[in-house]
N, C-alpha and C positions, 0 to 999 in steps of 0.2 A: 585618407581617402576622401575625395571630393564628393559632394552629394550627387553630382551628375554621374559620377562612376558608379556609385551605389545604386542609383536608379536604373542604370543600363544593366547592371548585373542582375537586379531584381527582375527586370523585364525578361532578361534571357532565361533565368530560372523558371519564371512563370510560364514562359513559352515551352520550355523543356517539359515541365510538368504536364501541361496540356497535351503535348505530343505523346507523352508516355501513357496518359489516360486513354487517349484514342487508340494507341497501340495495344494496350490491355484489352480494350473493348473489341477490337478486331480479332485478337488471339483467342478470346473467350468465345467469340461467335464461331471461329474455326473449329474449336474444340467442343462446340455444343454445350458450353457452360452458361448457365443463366446468370444474368446480371444481378448483383445484390441490390436490394432496395433499401436505401438508407433510412427511409422513413417507416419501415416495417416495424411495428411494436414488438418487443421481445415477449411481452407478457399477455398477448392477446388471447382472450379465451380463458384466462385463469380467474378463479374466484378471488374474492377479496382476502380470504384466509390464506390462499396459495401465494398471493402477491406479498402479503405480510411475511410469510414463512421464507419466501425467496429473499426478500429485503434483509431480514434478520440473519439468514444464513450468509449472505454476502458480506455484511458489515458487523458480524459479531466479533467480540474480543476473544482472546486466548483464554482458555479455561485453565491452563496448567501454569499460568503465571498471573500473579495479582499483586497489588501494591498494599503496603501497610502504611499508616499515617503515624508520624512521630511529632512531638511537641516538646520543645525545651522549656525550662523555667522562665526564660527570657521572653517567651511568647512566640519565638520563631518556630515555624512548623514546616513540614514537608512530607514527602512520600518516598518509600524505597521498596524494591522488590522483595516479596516474602522469600525467606530462605528455609529450606527444609531442615537445615543443620543449625538453625539459630539457637544459641545457648546450649547446645549439646557438646559437652566436653568429651574428648579432646578435640573434636572437630572445630568447634567455635571458640575462639580466643578473645571474644569481645571483653572489655573495651580496649585491649592493647593494640589490636589491629582493626582498622575500619572494614566494614562488610565489602566495600568496593575493592579492597585490596586482598581479601581473604582468598587463599588457594582452595579452600574447601566449600566455597560458596555453591549452593545448590538451589537455584530459583525455580526449578521445575518440580512442582509438587505433585 
């Protein structure tokens, strides 16, 4: 595709997008729906503690799955998901079968 064709297509798409935005605005006014304000802060009026709690709630990790670190004699190391069945016979058959291939793997503790 030539750059002129791409520029024409981009122009057409941007015009269509502007037309659709205007159409949405008109339809919202007909339905008496207020326009959304993109600059409105989501956390306006929250205390510092509430903001921290909100942030931690949005970006916290899973509590039912966690990693365990391993280290080989050669110095190589890494992490793998903790397994509730690790070393529990007959469910765990380490070291004959790798944890990633185990049918009885239970990473949800």
